[in-house]
Phi, psi and omega in degrees: 000148178278167174304317181300315180295316179298314181296316177304312182297319180292315179300317179297319181289327180288318188260346188057036178240153181277101176269147180228151169277123187211191176252145174299144180290173182296340178276007179237054184299318178298316178295319178303322182284336190244000184254151176266316175216164186215132179237134183212153166267116183256003182261108183298342178296341181256008185303325179298332179271335190244004183306322182269352182209079193247340185212157173210149180200158176251131178274174185291349176268000180090008179272134177264135179243136171253144180217159178280174169289176181299127175283315180191165168247160187294325179296316179298318180295317179295317180297320179297319184272332188233002179080180182298323180297320177298315180294323180293332182266004178297139173293145180287137170288147184278111178301142178084357179248124181291139175295167181282342185095356177254181177308126187295144180301324185295346178252002183298336178275008182236086187304324180292325178290316178300318179297320178296316179296324176291326175297315176304312181297323178296317178299312182296319178297315180299314181289329176298313179294318182300318186259352180069028178238129181290114176245149175204156175282132181249108177265134179211165181184210178134345179240023176105350177226134179262137179244167177223139176225172174252131179244151177232129179278131179250109180272160175042074182275129178270150175281345181283124187300320182291321175297316178299317179300314181297319180294315179296320179297319178296316179292322180300322178297319179290318177299321179296316178298315180294315181300311180298319180295319180291317180299323181276353188289147170241155178298139178293000000 
């Protein structure tokens, strides 16, 4: 079995959700450019089980990443902080152009959103250090809206399924803690 198949099977067994080997959608342009394979739960009926462990992929350097479901998109964050008028006046993200992977340019004119995203990054950095697992905010887009998720780097992946399962379960606990903390976060 390939890494993708093993990871898919382990994610499905941990969450009892139907994971598939698939392609990243058009709103994941950065991921499309940098992934070798992609595994996802595409059935929203299972989101309560997979919010903290919703996707996995291997980058071109051979590193496997586990990630949460979408934490937010930039339009939603601007609307939450500045209302409908704020969201309507947002500069358009450029369709077809991959984001930089950093706080998106389209929200730089919205200080409360930037502060909230920095709060998210601070939470993720703190938990990364606490647990010794590399976590990072993953910004992606490509169809006019930029989204953010939390990703966890999985080092030294074993081909043995039980080892892989134990490693993913340990990372999933940290991702769940990070996801819940970020979802509950307010701007400092």
